[in-house]
C-alpha positions in Angstrom: 12.5 9.4 -10.5 14.6 7.7 -8.5 9.9 7.1 1.0 7.5 6.3 6.7 6.3 2.4 8.5 5.4 1.9 12.1 3.4 -1.2 13.2 6.1 -3.8 13.8 7.2 -7.2 15.1 9.2 -6.4 18.2 12.1 -8.7 19.0 13.4 -8.8 22.6 16.9 -9.7 23.6 16.2 -13.2 24.9 12.7 -13.8 23.7 11.2 -12.7 20.4 8.2 -10.4 20.5 6.1 -9.3 17.6 4.7 -5.9 17.0 3.5 -4.1 13.8 4.6 -0.6 13.2 1.8 1.3 11.4 4.0 3.3 9.3 1.5 -0.6 8.0 -10.7 -11.6 -8.8 -12.8 -10.2 -6.0 -15.9 -8.2 -6.5 -16.3 -5.3 -4.1 -19.6 -3.9 -3.3 -20.0 -0.2 -3.2 -19.5 2.9 0.9 -18.1 3.5 4.1 -17.0 0.7 6.5 -19.4 0.5 9.4 -19.4 -1.2 12.7 -23.0 -1.7 13.9 -24.2 -4.7 12.1 -23.8 -6.7 15.2 -23.8 -5.4 18.8 -20.4 -4.1 19.9 -18.1 -6.9 21.0 -17.6 -7.6 24.6 -13.9 -8.6 24.6 -12.0 -7.9 27.9 -9.2 -5.3 27.4 -6.8 -4.3 30.1 -6.9 -0.5 30.2 -10.1 -0.3 28.1 -11.1 3.4 27.8 -14.5 2.4 26.3 -13.9 5.1 23.7 -14.4 4.9 20.0 -11.0 3.5 19.1 -11.0 0.8 21.7 -14.5 -0.2 20.7 -13.5 -0.5 17.1 -10.5 -2.6 18.0 -12.7 -4.9 20.1 -15.1 -5.3 17.2 -12.2 -5.9 14.8 -10.6 -8.5 17.1 -13.9 -10.3 17.6 -14.3 -10.7 13.8 -10.7 -11.6 13.3 -10.8 -14.3 16.0 -14.0 -15.7 14.4 -12.3 -15.7 11.0 -9.3 -17.7 12.4 -11.5 -20.1 14.4 -12.8 -21.2 11.0 -9.6 -20.9 9.0 -6.8 -21.9 11.4 -7.3 -25.6 10.9 -6.7 -25.3 7.2 -3.2 -23.9 7.8 -2.4 -26.0 10.9 -3.1 -29.5 9.8 -6.5 -29.6 11.3 -5.6 -28.2 14.7 -8.0 -25.9 16.5 -7.0 -22.3 17.1 -5.4 -21.9 20.6 -6.6 -18.9 22.5 -4.6 -15.7 22.9 -3.0 -16.4 26.3 -1.9 -12.8 27.2 -5.1 -11.0 26.1 -5.5 -7.4 25.0 -4.1 -4.1 26.3 -5.0 -0.5 25.5 -2.5 2.2 26.6 -2.5 5.9 26.3 0.9 6.6 24.6 0.9 10.3 25.6 1.2 9.2 29.3 4.2 7.1 28.3 5.8 10.1 26.5 5.3 12.2 29.6 6.3 9.7 32.3 8.4 7.2 30.5 6.3 4.3 31.9 2.9 2.7 31.8 0.8 2.9 34.9 -1.8 0.5 36.2 -2.5 -3.1 35.3 -1.5 -2.6 31.6 2.1 -2.3 32.8 2.3 -6.1 33.1 1.9 -6.6 29.4 5.1 -8.5 28.3 6.6 -6.1 25.8 5.6 -3.0 27.7 7.2 -4.4 30.9 10.4 -4.8 29.0 10.4 -1.5 27.1 7.4 0.9 27.7 8.3 3.3 25.0 7.9 0.8 22.2 4.1 1.1 22.3 4.2 4.8 21.5 2.5 5.3 18.0 2.2 1.6 17.7 0.1 -1.5 17.7 1.7 -4.8 18.3 1.5 -8.6 18.8 3.9 -9.5 21.6 5.5 -13.0 21.7 6.7 -12.6 25.3 3.2 -13.2 26.6 1.1 -13.9 23.5 -0.8 -10.6 23.7 -1.9 -7.7 21.5 -1.3 -4.1 22.7 -1.9 -0.7 21.1 -1.5 3.0 21.7 -5.1 4.5 21.8 -4.2 8.2 22.1 -6.2 10.1 19.5 -3.2 12.2 18.4 -1.0 9.2 18.0 -0.7 7.0 14.9 -3.5 4.5 15.2 -6.0 7.1 16.4 -5.1 9.6 13.6 -5.3 6.9 10.9 -8.7 5.7 12.3 -10.0 9.2 12.3 -9.1 9.9 8.7 -9.4 6.5 7.1 -12.1 4.7 9.0 -12.9 1.6 11.0 -11.9 -0.8 8.3 -8.4 0.6 8.3 -8.2 -0.3 12.0 -9.6 -3.8 11.3 -6.8 -4.4 8.7 -4.1 -3.3 11.2 -5.4 -5.7 13.8 -5.9 -8.5 11.3 -2.2 -8.0 10.5 -1.3 -8.2 14.2 -3.2 -11.5 14.6 -1.4 -12.7 11.5 1.7 -12.6 13.8 -0.2 -14.6 16.4 -0.9 -17.3 13.8 2.8 -17.3 12.9 3.7 -17.9 16.6 1.3 -20.8 16.7 2.8 -22.3 13.5 6.4 -21.9 14.7 7.3 -19.5 12.0 9.4 -17.3 14.2 11.6 -20.2 15.1 12.7 -20.6 11.4 14.8 -17.4 11.2 12.6 -16.0 8.5 13.6 -12.4 7.5 11.4 -9.7 9.1 10.0 -8.4 5.8 8.8 -11.9 5.0 6.9 -12.3 8.3 5.5 -8.8 8.0 4.4 -9.5 4.4 2.7 -12.8 5.5 0.8 -10.9 8.2 -0.3 -8.4 5.5 -1.5 -11.3 3.4 -3.4 -12.6 6.5 -5.0 -9.2 6.7 -6.1 -9.5 3.1 -7.6 -12.9 3.7 -9.7 -11.5 6.5 -10.6 -8.6 4.2 -12.1 -11.1 1.8 -14.5 -12.1 4.6 -15.5 -8.5 5.1 -16.1 -8.0 1.3 -18.2 -11.2 1.2 -20.3 -9.9 4.1 -19.3 -12.6 6.5 -17.7 -10.3 9.2 -20.2 -9.6 12.0 -19.1 -5.9 12.7 -17.9 -4.6 9.3 -19.3 -4.0 5.9 -17.6 -2.0 3.1 -18.1 -0.6 -0.3 -15.6 -0.1 -3.1 -15.0 3.6 -2.2 -14.6 2.9 1.5 -12.3 -0.1 0.8 -10.1 2.3 -1.2 -10.1 4.7 1.7 -8.9 1.9 4.1 -6.1 1.0 1.6 -5.1 4.6 1.5 -4.7 4.4 5.3 -2.6 1.3 4.9 -0.3 3.2 2.6 0.5 5.3 5.7 2.1 2.3 7.5 4.6 1.7 4.7 8.3 1.9 5.5 10.2 5.1 5.0 12.8 4.6 2.3 15.5 2.8 4.2 19.1 4.0 4.6 20.4 0.6 3.8 19.2 -2.9 3.1 19.5 -3.8 6.8 16.8 -1.2 7.6 14.2 -2.9 5.4 11.4 -4.2 7.6 7.7 -4.0 6.6 7.9 -3.2 3.0 7.0 -0.1 1.0 3.4 0.7 0.1 3.5 -1.4 -3.1 4.8 -4.4 -1.2 2.3 -4.1 1.6 -0.8 -3.6 -0.6 0.2 -6.3 -3.0 0.4 -8.7 -0.1 -3.0 -7.7 1.1 -4.2 -8.3 -2.5 -2.7 -11.8 -2.5 -4.7 -12.6 0.7 -7.8 -11.1 -0.7 -7.6 -13.1 -3.9 -6.1 -16.4 -2.7 -7.1 -16.7 1.0 -5.3 -17.7 4.2 -4.1 -21.1 3.0 -2.1 -19.3 0.3 -0.7 -16.8 2.8 0.6 -19.6 5.1 1.8 -22.0 2.4 5.4 -23.1 2.1 5.8 -21.1 -1.1 4.8 -17.7 0.3 8.3 -16.8 1.4 9.5 -17.0 -2.2 8.1 -13.6 -3.1 10.3 -10.7 -4.1 10.1 -7.2 -2.7 10.5 -3.8 -4.3 11.6 -1.9 -1.2 15.2 -0.7 -1.5 17.4 2.0 -0.2 18.7 5.1 -2.0 22.0 4.4 -3.7 22.9 8.0 -4.8 23.2 11.1 -2.5 21.5 13.2 -5.1 18.4 11.0 -5.0 18.4 11.1 -1.2 18.6 14.9 -1.2 15.6 15.3 -3.6 13.5 12.4 -2.1 14.0 10.7 -5.5 12.0 13.3 -7.3 12.6 15.0 -10.6 11.2 18.5 -10.8 7.8 19.0 -12.3 9.4 20.8 -15.3 11.6 17.7 -15.9 8.7 15.3 -15.9 6.9 17.5 -18.4 9.9 17.9 -20.7 9.6 15.2 -23.4 13.0 15.8 -25.0 15.8 13.3 -25.4 18.0 13.7 -22.4 21.2 13.2 -24.5 20.3 16.4 -26.3 18.5 18.3 -23.5 19.9 18.0 -20.0 16.9 19.7 -18.5 14.6 16.8 -19.7 13.5 14.1 -17.3 13.5 11.2 -19.7 10.2 9.6 -19.0 8.4 10.0 -22.4 11.4 8.9 -24.5 11.8 5.9 -22.3 8.1 5.0 -22.6 8.6 5.0 -26.3 11.8 3.0 -26.0 10.0 0.3 -24.0 7.0 0.1 -26.3 9.1 0.1 -29.5 10.9 -3.0 -28.2 7.7 -4.6 -27.0 6.0 -4.0 -30.4 9.0 -5.3 -32.3 9.0 -8.5 -30.2 5.4 -9.0 -31.4 6.2 -8.3 -35.0 4.6 -4.9 -34.9 5.7 -1.3 -35.4 5.3 1.4 -32.7 4.6 5.0 -33.5 6.1 7.2 -30.8 3.5 8.9 -28.7 3.8 12.7 -28.1 2.6 14.9 -25.3 1.1 18.4 -25.4 -0.3 20.9 -23.0 -4.0 21.8 -23.3 -6.7 22.8 -20.9 -8.6 19.7 -22.0 -7.7 16.8 -24.3 -9.4 16.8 -27.7 -11.0 13.5 -26.8 -11.1 13.4 -23.0 -13.0 10.8 -21.0 -15.5 13.6 -20.0 -16.0 17.3 -20.2 -14.0 17.6 -16.9 -11.0 15.7 -18.3 -7.6 17.5 -18.1 -5.5 14.4 -18.9 -5.9 11.8 -21.6 -4.7 10.0 -24.8 -6.1 11.0 -28.2 -5.7 8.3 -30.9 -6.3 10.6 -33.8 -3.0 12.5 -33.3 -1.3 9.9 -31.0 -0.9 12.4 -28.3 -1.3 12.5 -24.5 -2.7 15.8 -23.4 -2.4 17.4 -20.0 -3.4 20.6 -18.3 -0.7 22.5 -16.4 -2.9 22.7 -13.4 -3.8 19.1 -13.2 -0.2 18.0 -13.9 0.9 20.1 -10.9 -1.9 18.6 -8.7 -0.8 15.1 -9.7 2.9 15.8 -9.1 2.0 17.2 -5.6 -0.4 14.4 -4.6 1.3 12.2 -2.0 0.2 12.1 1.7 3.0 11.6 4.1 3.1 10.9 7.8 5.0 13.2 10.2 5.7 12.5 13.9 6.5 15.3 16.3 9.8 14.4 18.0 8.6 15.7 21.4 5.0 14.8 21.8 5.0 11.9 19.2 1.8 13.3 17.9 1.1 12.3 14.3 0.0 14.6 11.4 -0.8 13.6 7.9 0.5 16.1 5.4 -1.1 16.2 1.9 0.2 17.6 -1.4 3.7 16.3 -1.1 5.9 15.9 -4.2 5.6 12.6 -6.1 7.1 12.7 -9.6 6.1 9.2 -10.5 2.5 9.8 -9.5 2.3 12.1 -12.5 4.6 9.7 -14.4 2.1 6.9 -13.8 -0.6 9.0 -15.5 1.6 9.3 -18.5 2.3 5.6 -18.5 -1.4 4.9 -18.4 -1.8 7.2 -21.4 0.8 5.2 -23.3 -1.1 2.0 -22.3 -4.1 3.4 -24.0 -1.9 4.0 -27.1 -0.9 0.3 -26.9 -4.6 -0.7 -27.0 -5.1 1.5 -30.1 -1.9 1.0 -32.0 -1.0 -2.6 -31.5 -4.4 -4.2 -30.9 -7.0 -1.9 -32.5 -9.1 -2.2 -29.4 -11.3 0.5 -27.9 -9.8 2.9 -25.4 -13.0 3.7 -23.6 -14.6 1.5 -20.9 -13.4 -0.5 -17.9 -11.4 -3.1 -19.8 -9.3 -0.5 -21.5 -8.4 1.2 -18.2 -7.5 -2.0 -16.4 -5.4 -3.1 -19.4 -3.6 0.2 -19.3 -3.0 -0.1 -15.6 -1.6 -3.6 -16.3 0.7 -2.3 -19.0 1.9 0.4 -16.6 2.8 -2.3 -14.1 4.9 -4.2 -16.7 6.7 -1.0 -17.7 7.4 -0.1 -14.1 9.0 -3.5 -13.5 11.3 -2.9 -16.5 12.6 0.4 -15.1 12.5 -0.4 -11.3 16.2 -1.0 -11.1 18.9 0.2 -8.5 21.2 1.3 -11.4 20.6 2.2 -15.0 22.5 0.8 -18.0 22.7 1.2 -21.7 19.3 -0.5 -22.2 17.7 1.4 -19.2 18.9 5.0 -19.2 15.8 6.0 -17.2 15.0 4.2 -14.0 12.7 4.6 -11.0 13.9 5.8 -7.6 13.0 3.8 -4.4 9.9 5.9 -3.5 8.4 5.6 -7.0 6.5 2.3 -6.4 4.6 4.0 -3.6 3.9 7.0 -5.8 2.6 4.7 -8.6 0.4 2.8 -6.1 -1.0 6.0 -4.7 -1.7 7.2 -8.2 -3.6 4.0 -9.1 -5.8 4.5 -6.0 -6.4 8.2 -6.2 -5.5 9.8 -9.5 -6.1 7.5 -12.5 -9.8 7.2 -11.9 -10.5 10.9 -11.4 -12.9 12.6 -13.8 -10.0 15.0 -14.5 -7.9 12.0 -15.6 -9.1 8.8 -17.2 -12.4 8.5 -15.2 -13.2 5.5 -13.0 -15.2 3.7 -15.7 -16.7 1.4 -13.2 -13.4 0.5 -11.5 -12.3 0.9 -7.9 -8.9 1.9 -6.8 -8.4 -1.7 -5.6 -9.1 -3.1 -9.0 -6.7 -0.7 -10.7 -4.0 -1.7 -8.1 -4.7 -5.3 -8.8 -4.2 -4.8 -12.5 -1.0 -2.8 -11.9 0.3 -5.6 -9.6 -0.6 -8.2 -12.1 1.4 -6.5 -14.9 4.4 -5.8 -12.6 4.6 -9.4 -11.5 3.5 -11.2 -14.7 4.7 -8.9 -17.5 3.0 -8.0 -20.7 1.7 -11.5 -21.5 -0.8 -11.4 -18.6 -2.3 -8.0 -19.6 
């Protein structure tokens, strides 16, 4: 088991500019984000089309500015928020593709004046003139993501962008901080704004758990492509980006802009083996479902023996004994979460059951972003291979076995599912290594953390799998992140 980001901070030759490439213990109420609670914002935008996307951006920026008017003094020693000097610019990126330039008053935007093409499929904060600019074309990135994932996704993107404006006001860009750190901090800022939305304090946005999950799925589409080298790391993979949003959501803007924030570690890394690059880091479906010992069966993938390895050691460290979990194919588990279940752990025979059809659906469950090289139009392609999305379901099954075997706790209900997600995070940390060794014969590939994050959002809570049990995708991700960062002791 061995993946694209666009929204960026743009750096000019003489003067730094910032852009974001979309590539991109809270209680969440339950629905679809809506803009209409307050009248549409009347923010001046150069090049305003007065279309749906530009209206959503104006509503988002109105709420983000209101948020920072209140919160900026807490991160700036009591200083008031300075206004955005350069203002806002909306540009049709398709015209730039066709002509190579921006026409009209929007051409004076600082970063566009220096390099018009940078705005294609992008939204950005520009340090050159302290402005925010975006490509509004409905077939380009921001428009496509808005259409599929909703208004709240757009608000998160522009909350991230203004997170860069806050960095500019605090002098962060003058401190030679690595790009991935400033991008992560802006993601955290977006999360702190999201907490305002969840709490019902934003004028133009409300959300429910299901719609928040939808927006987070959109944010997964602004993750970095698996980099060719460490020098190509910029925004973070999907796990890095959503875990930063989660930090802002849980801890607020003061945490995001604290001196300790840049001590965080990231999971994004490049491929180190040509074979992984050629396969996209994926084992075959047959390998994932083959539970044999890889030293005796070279066609096996190694996941299930490794899960037993990990939990044998964890049980021993607690003075307990682990009974190896088995897997078996069946249309429905003997003890599934519901009649619809096609994947689940049965304690009576210590077995994780799966149906062939659902295993195939889970394996082919990732959505990827594609950009036409000529038109720069964006398409979102579903049903792409993701071996560790299926692997994550197995790891959750093993987590249920932990509840049953080691702690004699029930495996139904919300607490069991969140604990199993946490255990899955701790296991993932153990095997998320660039190279294997004698103690780690099975390791994750660089795209696998994105696949696990997607699985927590979209697969684990399905009726076909473990059932939502009153959890949201966000809550399952929060538990997964907690286990990854804190280890078994926090689960």
